[in-house]
ChimeraX commands (.cxc) that place a marker at each C-alpha (Angstrom):
marker #1 position 71.50,88.70,103.89 radius 0.5
marker #1 position 74.48,90.98,103.28 radius 0.5
marker #1 position 77.27,92.45,105.98 radius 0.5
marker #1 position 76.08,95.49,105.66 radius 0.5
marker #1 position 71.78,94.00,106.39 radius 0.5
marker #1 position 73.36,92.45,109.84 radius 0.5
marker #1 position 74.45,95.12,111.18 radius 0.5
marker #1 position 71.72,96.66,110.55 radius 0.5
marker #1 position 69.47,94.32,112.26 radius 0.5
marker #1 position 71.93,94.21,115.52 radius 0.5
marker #1 position 71.83,97.89,115.83 radius 0.5
marker #1 position 67.67,97.81,115.61 radius 0.5
marker #1 position 67.48,94.61,118.39 radius 0.5
marker #1 position 70.57,96.00,120.16 radius 0.5
marker #1 position 70.98,99.78,119.89 radius 0.5
marker #1 position 74.04,101.93,118.83 radius 0.5
marker #1 position 76.23,100.48,122.02 radius 0.5
marker #1 position 76.76,96.98,120.36 radius 0.5
marker #1 position 76.24,98.24,116.87 radius 0.5
marker #1 position 79.03,100.26,117.37 radius 0.5
marker #1 position 81.26,97.20,118.94 radius 0.5
marker #1 position 80.00,95.05,116.17 radius 0.5
marker #1 position 81.34,97.63,113.36 radius 0.5
marker #1 position 85.14,98.14,115.10 radius 0.5
marker #1 position 85.31,93.97,115.52 radius 0.5
marker #1 position 84.69,93.69,112.06 radius 0.5
marker #1 position 87.15,96.22,111.43 radius 0.5
marker #1 position 89.68,94.79,113.32 radius 0.5
marker #1 position 89.05,91.49,111.48 radius 0.5
marker #1 position 89.27,92.69,108.03 radius 0.5
marker #1 position 93.20,94.51,108.68 radius 0.5
marker #1 position 94.00,91.26,110.60 radius 0.5
marker #1 position 92.87,89.48,107.17 radius 0.5
marker #1 position 95.06,91.86,105.46 radius 0.5
marker #1 position 91.88,92.88,103.82 radius 0.5
marker #1 position 92.93,95.19,100.17 radius 0.5
marker #1 position 93.87,99.05,101.12 radius 0.5
marker #1 position 91.70,101.99,100.30 radius 0.5
marker #1 position 91.56,104.13,97.54 radius 0.5
marker #1 position 93.64,107.23,99.05 radius 0.5
marker #1 position 93.90,110.49,96.75 radius 0.5
marker #1 position 97.44,111.94,95.60 radius 0.5
marker #1 position 98.81,115.06,97.33 radius 0.5
marker #1 position 98.76,117.61,95.47 radius 0.5
marker #1 position 102.70,117.91,94.83 radius 0.5
marker #1 position 102.48,113.85,93.81 radius 0.5
marker #1 position 100.03,115.39,91.50 radius 0.5
marker #1 position 102.14,118.22,90.15 radius 0.5
marker #1 position 105.01,115.57,90.04 radius 0.5
marker #1 position 102.99,113.50,87.49 radius 0.5
marker #1 position 101.44,116.10,85.79 radius 0.5
marker #1 position 105.07,117.13,84.86 radius 0.5
marker #1 position 106.48,113.48,84.04 radius 0.5
marker #1 position 103.36,113.34,81.94 radius 0.5
marker #1 position 103.69,116.12,79.81 radius 0.5
marker #1 position 100.34,117.53,80.85 radius 0.5
marker #1 position 99.07,114.87,78.66 radius 0.5
marker #1 position 96.48,112.34,79.94 radius 0.5
marker #1 position 98.11,108.86,80.08 radius 0.5
marker #1 position 95.26,107.33,78.32 radius 0.5
marker #1 position 93.97,109.27,75.12 radius 0.5
marker #1 position 97.24,111.69,75.03 radius 0.5
marker #1 position 95.95,114.94,74.92 radius 0.5
marker #1 position 96.86,117.96,76.85 radius 0.5
marker #1 position 94.83,118.95,79.56 radius 0.5
marker #1 position 95.00,121.33,82.54 radius 0.5
marker #1 position 96.22,119.72,85.94 radius 0.5
marker #1 position 92.72,120.48,87.49 radius 0.5
marker #1 position 90.91,118.38,84.87 radius 0.5
marker #1 position 93.43,115.31,85.10 radius 0.5
marker #1 position 91.83,112.87,87.38 radius 0.5
marker #1 position 93.92,110.06,89.35 radius 0.5
marker #1 position 93.83,106.46,88.43 radius 0.5
marker #1 position 95.55,103.87,89.20 radius 0.5
marker #1 position 96.95,101.68,87.02 radius 0.5
marker #1 position 95.94,98.28,88.82 radius 0.5
marker #1 position 92.60,99.04,90.54 radius 0.5
marker #1 position 92.64,99.01,94.50 radius 0.5
marker #1 position 89.55,97.06,93.81 radius 0.5
marker #1 position 91.59,94.63,92.09 radius 0.5
marker #1 position 94.68,95.00,94.35 radius 0.5
marker #1 position 96.40,97.53,93.22 radius 0.5
marker #1 position 98.18,99.57,95.79 radius 0.5
marker #1 position 98.09,103.45,96.49 radius 0.5
marker #1 position 101.65,104.16,95.68 radius 0.5
marker #1 position 102.90,106.48,93.55 radius 0.5
marker #1 position 104.53,104.01,90.75 radius 0.5
marker #1 position 101.05,102.46,90.55 radius 0.5
marker #1 position 99.09,106.27,89.97 radius 0.5
marker #1 position 98.98,107.81,86.60 radius 0.5
marker #1 position 96.51,110.96,85.67 radius 0.5
marker #1 position 94.18,110.83,83.49 radius 0.5
marker #1 position 90.85,113.40,81.80 radius 0.5
marker #1 position 87.98,112.41,83.31 radius 0.5
marker #1 position 86.31,111.46,80.75 radius 0.5
marker #1 position 88.74,108.36,79.89 radius 0.5
marker #1 position 88.56,107.47,83.71 radius 0.5
marker #1 position 84.64,107.22,83.69 radius 0.5
marker #1 position 85.24,105.07,80.21 radius 0.5
marker #1 position 88.13,103.11,81.95 radius 0.5
marker #1 position 85.98,102.44,85.40 radius 0.5
marker #1 position 87.83,99.84,87.33 radius 0.5
marker #1 position 89.74,97.92,84.60 radius 0.5
marker #1 position 93.26,97.34,84.80 radius 0.5
marker #1 position 95.75,97.49,82.14 radius 0.5
marker #1 position 95.33,94.55,80.23 radius 0.5
marker #1 position 91.54,94.85,79.77 radius 0.5
marker #1 position 91.69,98.53,79.15 radius 0.5
marker #1 position 94.14,98.09,76.39 radius 0.5
marker #1 position 91.62,95.85,74.23 radius 0.5
marker #1 position 89.22,98.82,74.36 radius 0.5
marker #1 position 91.89,101.55,73.61 radius 0.5
marker #1 position 93.47,99.34,70.95 radius 0.5
marker #1 position 96.78,100.53,72.66 radius 0.5
marker #1 position 99.24,97.87,73.50 radius 0.5
marker #1 position 100.10,98.13,77.68 radius 0.5
marker #1 position 103.52,99.26,76.53 radius 0.5
marker #1 position 102.47,102.36,74.67 radius 0.5
marker #1 position 99.79,103.03,77.35 radius 0.5
marker #1 position 102.90,102.65,80.08 radius 0.5
marker #1 position 104.93,105.16,77.45 radius 0.5
marker #1 position 102.57,107.60,76.55 radius 0.5
marker #1 position 102.74,106.95,72.86 radius 0.5
marker #1 position 99.26,106.59,70.95 radius 0.5
marker #1 position 100.92,106.57,67.59 radius 0.5
marker #1 position 103.75,104.21,68.17 radius 0.5
marker #1 position 106.55,106.29,67.90 radius 0.5
marker #1 position 108.44,106.75,71.05 radius 0.5
marker #1 position 108.84,110.18,73.01 radius 0.5
marker link #1:1,2 radius 0.2
marker link #1:2,3 radius 0.2
marker link #1:3,4 radius 0.2
marker link #1:4,5 radius 0.2
marker link #1:5,6 radius 0.2
marker link #1:6,7 radius 0.2
marker link #1:7,8 radius 0.2
marker link #1:8,9 radius 0.2
marker link #1:9,10 radius 0.2
marker link #1:10,11 radius 0.2
marker link #1:11,12 radius 0.2
marker link #1:12,13 radius 0.2
marker link #1:13,14 radius 0.2
marker link #1:14,15 radius 0.2
marker link #1:15,16 radius 0.2
marker link #1:16,17 radius 0.2
marker link #1:17,18 radius 0.2
marker link #1:18,19 radius 0.2
marker link #1:19,20 radius 0.2
marker link #1:20,21 radius 0.2
marker link #1:21,22 radius 0.2
marker link #1:22,23 radius 0.2
marker link #1:23,24 radius 0.2
marker link #1:24,25 radius 0.2
marker link #1:25,26 radius 0.2
marker link #1:26,27 radius 0.2
marker link #1:27,28 radius 0.2
marker link #1:28,29 radius 0.2
marker link #1:29,30 radius 0.2
marker link #1:30,31 radius 0.2
marker link #1:31,32 radius 0.2
marker link #1:32,33 radius 0.2
marker link #1:33,34 radius 0.2
marker link #1:34,35 radius 0.2
marker link #1:35,36 radius 0.2
marker link #1:36,37 radius 0.2
marker link #1:37,38 radius 0.2
marker link #1:38,39 radius 0.2
marker link #1:39,40 radius 0.2
marker link #1:40,41 radius 0.2
marker link #1:41,42 radius 0.2
marker link #1:42,43 radius 0.2
marker link #1:43,44 radius 0.2
marker link #1:44,45 radius 0.2
marker link #1:45,46 radius 0.2
marker link #1:46,47 radius 0.2
marker link #1:47,48 radius 0.2
marker link #1:48,49 radius 0.2
marker link #1:49,50 radius 0.2
marker link #1:50,51 radius 0.2
marker link #1:51,52 radius 0.2
marker link #1:52,53 radius 0.2
marker link #1:53,54 radius 0.2
marker link #1:54,55 radius 0.2
marker link #1:55,56 radius 0.2
marker link #1:56,57 radius 0.2
marker link #1:57,58 radius 0.2
marker link #1:58,59 radius 0.2
marker link #1:59,60 radius 0.2
marker link #1:60,61 radius 0.2
marker link #1:61,62 radius 0.2
marker link #1:62,63 radius 0.2
marker link #1:63,64 radius 0.2
marker link #1:64,65 radius 0.2
marker link #1:65,66 radius 0.2
marker link #1:66,67 radius 0.2
marker link #1:67,68 radius 0.2
marker link #1:68,69 radius 0.2
marker link #1:69,70 radius 0.2
marker link #1:70,71 radius 0.2
marker link #1:71,72 radius 0.2
marker link #1:72,73 radius 0.2
marker link #1:73,74 radius 0.2
marker link #1:74,75 radius 0.2
marker link #1:75,76 radius 0.2
marker link #1:76,77 radius 0.2
marker link #1:77,78 radius 0.2
marker link #1:78,79 radius 0.2
marker link #1:79,80 radius 0.2
marker link #1:80,81 radius 0.2
marker link #1:81,82 radius 0.2
marker link #1:82,83 radius 0.2
marker link #1:83,84 radius 0.2
marker link #1:84,85 radius 0.2
marker link #1:85,86 radius 0.2
marker link #1:86,87 radius 0.2
marker link #1:87,88 radius 0.2
marker link #1:88,89 radius 0.2
marker link #1:89,90 radius 0.2
marker link #1:90,91 radius 0.2
marker link #1:91,92 radius 0.2
marker link #1:92,93 radius 0.2
marker link #1:93,94 radius 0.2
marker link #1:94,95 radius 0.2
marker link #1:95,96 radius 0.2
marker link #1:96,97 radius 0.2
marker link #1:97,98 radius 0.2
marker link #1:98,99 radius 0.2
marker link #1:99,100 radius 0.2
marker link #1:100,101 radius 0.2
marker link #1:101,102 radius 0.2
marker link #1:102,103 radius 0.2
marker link #1:103,104 radius 0.2
marker link #1:104,105 radius 0.2
marker link #1:105,106 radius 0.2
marker link #1:106,107 radius 0.2
marker link #1:107,108 radius 0.2
marker link #1:108,109 radius 0.2
marker link #1:109,110 radius 0.2
marker link #1:110,111 radius 0.2
marker link #1:111,112 radius 0.2
marker link #1:112,113 radius 0.2
marker link #1:113,114 radius 0.2
marker link #1:114,115 radius 0.2
marker link #1:115,116 radius 0.2
marker link #1:116,117 radius 0.2
marker link #1:117,118 radius 0.2
marker link #1:118,119 radius 0.2
marker link #1:119,120 radius 0.2
marker link #1:120,121 radius 0.2
marker link #1:121,122 radius 0.2
marker link #1:122,123 radius 0.2
marker link #1:123,124 radius 0.2
marker link #1:124,125 radius 0.2
marker link #1:125,126 radius 0.2
marker link #1:126,127 radius 0.2
marker link #1:127,128 radius 0.2
marker link #1:128,129 radius 0.2
view
C-alpha cells in the first residue's frame, strides 16, 4: 500500500478533517527530515540572463532558438538531489529536454557523445568560444 492509498483510506474512514490533518502532518515530517526541494520555475529575468549567457543557443544541442522555445533545465535534476539555484540551471530546447528526461550530465553525456566539459561550455565540436 502506498502513502497515497493510506491517505485515501484515512479520508474514506474518517472524513476530510482527519485527511487534512494527516496531509499536514506528513508535510511537517518531510520538512523535518530535510526532504529534497520541489522544482521551481525560473523568473523571467533569470531566463533572460541565461539566454544572454548562452548566446541564444540550446545548452545541449547548441542550436539557436528563440527564448520562448527554450525550457529551463536542472543540470543536476531535483529528483536526484539538485537544487533550484541559478548555478544548477540552463536553458535547453524542448526536444533536448524531453530526450534528457531526469538524467544528470554524466548519464546524459553518454547519450550525446559529448564530454561534460563540452556541455558546460556549450561547445559541440571541441573548440572553445
